[in-house]
TORKOL-4160 file (C-alpha; in steps of 0.2 Angstrom, whole numbers, padded with zeros to 4 digits, m for minus):
238
<pt num="1" X="m0090" Y="0232" Z="m0001"/>
<pt num="2" X="m0085" Y="0222" Z="m0016"/>
<pt num="3" X="m0067" Y="0224" Z="m0012"/>
<pt num="4" X="m0070" Y="0219" Z="0006"/>
<pt num="5" X="m0079" Y="0203" Z="m0001"/>
<pt num="6" X="m0065" Y="0199" Z="m0013"/>
<pt num="7" X="m0052" Y="0201" Z="0001"/>
<pt num="8" X="m0061" Y="0190" Z="0013"/>
<pt num="9" X="m0063" Y="0177" Z="m0001"/>
<pt num="10" X="m0045" Y="0177" Z="m0004"/>
<pt num="11" X="m0041" Y="0176" Z="0014"/>
<pt num="12" X="m0052" Y="0161" Z="0015"/>
<pt num="13" X="m0044" Y="0152" Z="0001"/>
<pt num="14" X="m0027" Y="0155" Z="0009"/>
<pt num="15" X="m0032" Y="0148" Z="0026"/>
<pt num="16" X="m0039" Y="0132" Z="0017"/>
<pt num="17" X="m0022" Y="0129" Z="0008"/>
<pt num="18" X="m0011" Y="0132" Z="0023"/>
<pt num="19" X="m0022" Y="0122" Z="0035"/>
<pt num="20" X="m0018" Y="0106" Z="0025"/>
<pt num="21" X="0000" Y="0106" Z="0032"/>
<pt num="22" X="0006" Y="0111" Z="0049"/>
<pt num="23" X="0020" Y="0120" Z="0040"/>
<pt num="24" X="0018" Y="0120" Z="0020"/>
<pt num="25" X="0036" Y="0126" Z="0018"/>
<pt num="26" X="0043" Y="0110" Z="0028"/>
<pt num="27" X="0031" Y="0098" Z="0020"/>
<pt num="28" X="0040" Y="0081" Z="0018"/>
<pt num="29" X="0037" Y="0074" Z="0001"/>
<pt num="30" X="0044" Y="0057" Z="0007"/>
<pt num="31" X="0028" Y="0054" Z="0016"/>
<pt num="32" X="0009" Y="0051" Z="0011"/>
<pt num="33" X="m0006" Y="0052" Z="0021"/>
<pt num="34" X="m0018" Y="0038" Z="0027"/>
<pt num="35" X="m0036" Y="0037" Z="0032"/>
<pt num="36" X="m0043" Y="0025" Z="0044"/>
<pt num="37" X="m0060" Y="0022" Z="0052"/>
<pt num="38" X="m0064" Y="0021" Z="0070"/>
<pt num="39" X="m0077" Y="0009" Z="0078"/>
<pt num="40" X="m0091" Y="0021" Z="0073"/>
<pt num="41" X="m0086" Y="0022" Z="0055"/>
<pt num="42" X="m0081" Y="0040" Z="0057"/>
<pt num="43" X="m0066" Y="0044" Z="0045"/>
<pt num="44" X="m0050" Y="0050" Z="0054"/>
<pt num="45" X="m0036" Y="0058" Z="0044"/>
<pt num="46" X="m0018" Y="0054" Z="0050"/>
<pt num="47" X="m0005" Y="0064" Z="0040"/>
<pt num="48" X="0013" Y="0061" Z="0035"/>
<pt num="49" X="0015" Y="0044" Z="0041"/>
<pt num="50" X="0021" Y="0034" Z="0026"/>
<pt num="51" X="0039" Y="0034" Z="0024"/>
<pt num="52" X="0049" Y="0027" Z="0009"/>
<pt num="53" X="0066" Y="0020" Z="0011"/>
<pt num="54" X="0082" Y="0024" Z="0001"/>
<pt num="55" X="0077" Y="0012" Z="m0012"/>
<pt num="56" X="0060" Y="0020" Z="m0015"/>
<pt num="57" X="0050" Y="0006" Z="m0006"/>
<pt num="58" X="0034" Y="0010" Z="0004"/>
<pt num="59" X="0024" Y="m0002" Z="0015"/>
<pt num="60" X="0007" Y="0006" Z="0019"/>
<pt num="61" X="0004" Y="0000" Z="0037"/>
<pt num="62" X="m0011" Y="m0012" Z="0040"/>
<pt num="63" X="m0015" Y="m0004" Z="0057"/>
<pt num="64" X="m0012" Y="0013" Z="0066"/>
<pt num="65" X="m0016" Y="0014" Z="0084"/>
<pt num="66" X="m0026" Y="m0002" Z="0083"/>
<pt num="67" X="m0036" Y="0005" Z="0068"/>
<pt num="68" X="m0036" Y="m0003" Z="0051"/>
<pt num="69" X="m0029" Y="0008" Z="0038"/>
<pt num="70" X="m0043" Y="0007" Z="0024"/>
<pt num="71" X="m0039" Y="0021" Z="0012"/>
<pt num="72" X="m0024" Y="0030" Z="0005"/>
<pt num="73" X="m0026" Y="0049" Z="0001"/>
<pt num="74" X="m0018" Y="0066" Z="0000"/>
<pt num="75" X="m0023" Y="0083" Z="0006"/>
<pt num="76" X="m0018" Y="0099" Z="m0002"/>
<pt num="77" X="m0011" Y="0104" Z="m0019"/>
<pt num="78" X="0002" Y="0095" Z="m0030"/>
<pt num="79" X="0018" Y="0104" Z="m0033"/>
<pt num="80" X="0032" Y="0101" Z="m0046"/>
<pt num="81" X="0043" Y="0094" Z="m0032"/>
<pt num="82" X="0029" Y="0081" Z="m0028"/>
<pt num="83" X="0028" Y="0076" Z="m0046"/>
<pt num="84" X="0046" Y="0070" Z="m0045"/>
<pt num="85" X="0042" Y="0060" Z="m0030"/>
<pt num="86" X="0052" Y="0044" Z="m0033"/>
<pt num="87" X="0044" Y="0027" Z="m0030"/>
<pt num="88" X="0051" Y="0010" Z="m0034"/>
<pt num="89" X="0038" Y="m0001" Z="m0025"/>
<pt num="90" X="0023" Y="0002" Z="m0015"/>
<pt num="91" X="0014" Y="m0011" Z="m0005"/>
<pt num="92" X="m0004" Y="m0011" Z="0000"/>
<pt num="93" X="m0010" Y="m0022" Z="0014"/>
<pt num="94" X="m0027" Y="m0032" Z="0013"/>
<pt num="95" X="m0036" Y="m0018" Z="0023"/>
<pt num="96" X="m0035" Y="m0006" Z="0009"/>
<pt num="97" X="m0051" Y="m0004" Z="m0001"/>
<pt num="98" X="m0050" Y="0014" Z="m0008"/>
<pt num="99" X="m0037" Y="0025" Z="m0015"/>
<pt num="100" X="m0041" Y="0044" Z="m0015"/>
<pt num="101" X="m0025" Y="0051" Z="m0023"/>
<pt num="102" X="m0018" Y="0049" Z="m0041"/>
<pt num="103" X="m0002" Y="0039" Z="m0036"/>
<pt num="104" X="0005" Y="0041" Z="m0053"/>
<pt num="105" X="0008" Y="0059" Z="m0051"/>
<pt num="106" X="0021" Y="0056" Z="m0038"/>
<pt num="107" X="0032" Y="0046" Z="m0050"/>
<pt num="108" X="0041" Y="0048" Z="m0066"/>
<pt num="109" X="0050" Y="0032" Z="m0067"/>
<pt num="110" X="0044" Y="0014" Z="m0069"/>
<pt num="111" X="0036" Y="0008" Z="m0053"/>
<pt num="112" X="0027" Y="m0007" Z="m0046"/>
<pt num="113" X="0012" Y="m0008" Z="m0035"/>
<pt num="114" X="0006" Y="m0023" Z="m0024"/>
<pt num="115" X="m0012" Y="m0024" Z="m0019"/>
<pt num="116" X="m0017" Y="m0038" Z="m0006"/>
<pt num="117" X="m0035" Y="m0034" Z="m0005"/>
<pt num="118" X="m0050" Y="m0041" Z="m0013"/>
<pt num="119" X="m0053" Y="m0033" Z="m0030"/>
<pt num="120" X="m0059" Y="m0015" Z="m0032"/>
<pt num="121" X="m0058" Y="m0003" Z="m0047"/>
<pt num="122" X="m0041" Y="0005" Z="m0048"/>
<pt num="123" X="m0049" Y="0021" Z="m0056"/>
<pt num="124" X="m0035" Y="0032" Z="m0051"/>
<pt num="125" X="m0023" Y="0022" Z="m0060"/>
<pt num="126" X="m0033" Y="0020" Z="m0076"/>
<pt num="127" X="m0029" Y="0038" Z="m0081"/>
<pt num="128" X="m0010" Y="0035" Z="m0080"/>
<pt num="129" X="m0003" Y="0043" Z="m0096"/>
<pt num="130" X="0012" Y="0032" Z="m0094"/>
<pt num="131" X="0005" Y="0015" Z="m0091"/>
<pt num="132" X="0020" Y="0007" Z="m0099"/>
<pt num="133" X="0030" Y="0012" Z="m0083"/>
<pt num="134" X="0017" Y="0004" Z="m0072"/>
<pt num="135" X="0016" Y="m0014" Z="m0065"/>
<pt num="136" X="0001" Y="m0019" Z="m0053"/>
<pt num="137" X="0003" Y="m0036" Z="m0044"/>
<pt num="138" X="m0012" Y="m0043" Z="m0036"/>
<pt num="139" X="m0016" Y="m0059" Z="m0026"/>
<pt num="140" X="m0014" Y="m0074" Z="m0037"/>
<pt num="141" X="m0032" Y="m0081" Z="m0032"/>
<pt num="142" X="m0040" Y="m0064" Z="m0037"/>
<pt num="143" X="m0030" Y="m0061" Z="m0053"/>
<pt num="144" X="m0045" Y="m0065" Z="m0065"/>
<pt num="145" X="m0057" Y="m0054" Z="m0054"/>
<pt num="146" X="m0045" Y="m0039" Z="m0055"/>
<pt num="147" X="m0044" Y="m0041" Z="m0074"/>
<pt num="148" X="m0063" Y="m0042" Z="m0076"/>
<pt num="149" X="m0066" Y="m0025" Z="m0067"/>
<pt num="150" X="m0051" Y="m0016" Z="m0072"/>
<pt num="151" X="m0051" Y="m0016" Z="m0091"/>
<pt num="152" X="m0042" Y="0000" Z="m0094"/>
<pt num="153" X="m0026" Y="m0006" Z="m0086"/>
<pt num="154" X="m0028" Y="m0025" Z="m0088"/>
<pt num="155" X="m0012" Y="m0026" Z="m0097"/>
<pt num="156" X="m0003" Y="m0019" Z="m0082"/>
<pt num="157" X="m0010" Y="m0031" Z="m0069"/>
<pt num="158" X="0000" Y="m0047" Z="m0065"/>
<pt num="159" X="m0002" Y="m0061" Z="m0053"/>
<pt num="160" X="0009" Y="m0060" Z="m0037"/>
<pt num="161" X="0018" Y="m0076" Z="m0032"/>
<pt num="162" X="0022" Y="m0073" Z="m0014"/>
<pt num="163" X="0008" Y="m0072" Z="m0001"/>
<pt num="164" X="0011" Y="m0067" Z="0018"/>
<pt num="165" X="m0004" Y="m0073" Z="0028"/>
<pt num="166" X="m0009" Y="m0067" Z="0045"/>
<pt num="167" X="m0013" Y="m0085" Z="0049"/>
<pt num="168" X="m0028" Y="m0080" Z="0060"/>
<pt num="169" X="m0042" Y="m0088" Z="0049"/>
<pt num="170" X="m0049" Y="m0071" Z="0044"/>
<pt num="171" X="m0060" Y="m0068" Z="0029"/>
<pt num="172" X="m0046" Y="m0062" Z="0019"/>
<pt num="173" X="m0031" Y="m0068" Z="0029"/>
<pt num="174" X="m0018" Y="m0061" Z="0016"/>
<pt num="175" X="m0007" Y="m0048" Z="0024"/>
<pt num="176" X="0004" Y="m0042" Z="0009"/>
<pt num="177" X="0009" Y="m0050" Z="m0007"/>
<pt num="178" X="0025" Y="m0049" Z="m0017"/>
<pt num="179" X="0033" Y="m0055" Z="m0033"/>
<pt num="180" X="0050" Y="m0062" Z="m0037"/>
<pt num="181" X="0058" Y="m0072" Z="m0050"/>
<pt num="182" X="0063" Y="m0090" Z="m0046"/>
<pt num="183" X="0080" Y="m0092" Z="m0038"/>
<pt num="184" X="0078" Y="m0075" Z="m0030"/>
<pt num="185" X="0079" Y="m0070" Z="m0012"/>
<pt num="186" X="0065" Y="m0060" Z="m0004"/>
<pt num="187" X="0072" Y="m0042" Z="m0003"/>
<pt num="188" X="0058" Y="m0032" Z="0006"/>
<pt num="189" X="0051" Y="m0039" Z="0021"/>
<pt num="190" X="0034" Y="m0032" Z="0027"/>
<pt num="191" X="0032" Y="m0024" Z="0044"/>
<pt num="192" X="0029" Y="m0036" Z="0058"/>
<pt num="193" X="0010" Y="m0040" Z="0060"/>
<pt num="194" X="0003" Y="m0036" Z="0077"/>
<pt num="195" X="m0011" Y="m0044" Z="0087"/>
<pt num="196" X="m0017" Y="m0039" Z="0104"/>
<pt num="197" X="m0010" Y="m0051" Z="0118"/>
<pt num="198" X="0002" Y="m0060" Z="0106"/>
<pt num="199" X="0020" Y="m0059" Z="0100"/>
<pt num="200" X="0024" Y="m0061" Z="0082"/>
<pt num="201" X="0038" Y="m0075" Z="0080"/>
<pt num="202" X="0042" Y="m0074" Z="0062"/>
<pt num="203" X="0037" Y="m0081" Z="0045"/>
<pt num="204" X="0035" Y="m0099" Z="0042"/>
<pt num="205" X="0033" Y="m0111" Z="0027"/>
<pt num="206" X="0017" Y="m0119" Z="0033"/>
<pt num="207" X="0002" Y="m0114" Z="0043"/>
<pt num="208" X="0007" Y="m0126" Z="0057"/>
<pt num="209" X="0023" Y="m0115" Z="0059"/>
<pt num="210" X="0036" Y="m0129" Z="0058"/>
<pt num="211" X="0049" Y="m0123" Z="0046"/>
<pt num="212" X="0054" Y="m0105" Z="0048"/>
<pt num="213" X="0058" Y="m0095" Z="0032"/>
<pt num="214" X="0076" Y="m0090" Z="0031"/>
<pt num="215" X="0077" Y="m0073" Z="0022"/>
<pt num="216" X="0096" Y="m0075" Z="0020"/>
<pt num="217" X="0096" Y="m0092" Z="0012"/>
<pt num="218" X="0079" Y="m0098" Z="0006"/>
<pt num="219" X="0076" Y="m0094" Z="m0012"/>
<pt num="220" X="0059" Y="m0093" Z="m0022"/>
<pt num="221" X="0056" Y="m0109" Z="m0031"/>
<pt num="222" X="0039" Y="m0109" Z="m0038"/>
<pt num="223" X="0032" Y="m0122" Z="m0050"/>
<pt num="224" X="0017" Y="m0124" Z="m0061"/>
<pt num="225" X="0010" Y="m0136" Z="m0048"/>
<pt num="226" X="0014" Y="m0124" Z="m0034"/>
<pt num="227" X="0014" Y="m0106" Z="m0041"/>
<pt num="228" X="0014" Y="m0097" Z="m0025"/>
<pt num="229" X="0026" Y="m0096" Z="m0010"/>
<pt num="230" X="0015" Y="m0095" Z="0005"/>
<pt num="231" X="0023" Y="m0088" Z="0021"/>
<pt num="232" X="0013" Y="m0089" Z="0038"/>
<pt num="233" X="0014" Y="m0078" Z="0053"/>
<pt num="234" X="0018" Y="m0087" Z="0070"/>
<pt num="235" X="0011" Y="m0081" Z="0086"/>
<pt num="236" X="0014" Y="m0084" Z="0104"/>
<pt num="237" X="0005" Y="m0077" Z="0119"/>
<pt num="238" X="0013" Y="m0064" Z="0130"/>
């Protein structure tokens, strides 16, 4: 009887592990998993949807199938291959308010994280044994608040100097943030925002959408009086 119990228990564990992936042997370490919430606040898991480009840059999507992406997470166990997962930059939209996976386990090199949301505790980053390799950029207007609630990694937190705005008068209208030195071109454009019944028509230098930002020729030129480069989405009806 005891042997039967042990066999069933081991079989149960094996099923739990293999159910995390459709095919564990073909798991693509170039992707993460996101969590979203439907209208009833029920959590839905969407696996393997975050792809990095060749430069190790990831943009966590703001929405998937019309749902806001609210959490970043990971299902399953961490392998040695995953620990060598290379990230240069990872961008979080303002919809993100929780991180469930220890991001630092997926990168051995120096990497930069951009948070566009209002402040929350970055507890998964505070245990990072190699914080000297970590830079965390947050919205300029929330910088002091992030410092106040994230004491363990306050030396890693920096104010961003580029804001992308949805331009929809939302409570937190920021879409993504970024950081570049003066006299630099913006290298990484966020995915185009979406709005039902409207078409996205590019990024502009003012909320009235008069002058379009030229990513090939417009350089970052922030000053003490104007420390942020603000870009605003333009919308037109379908």
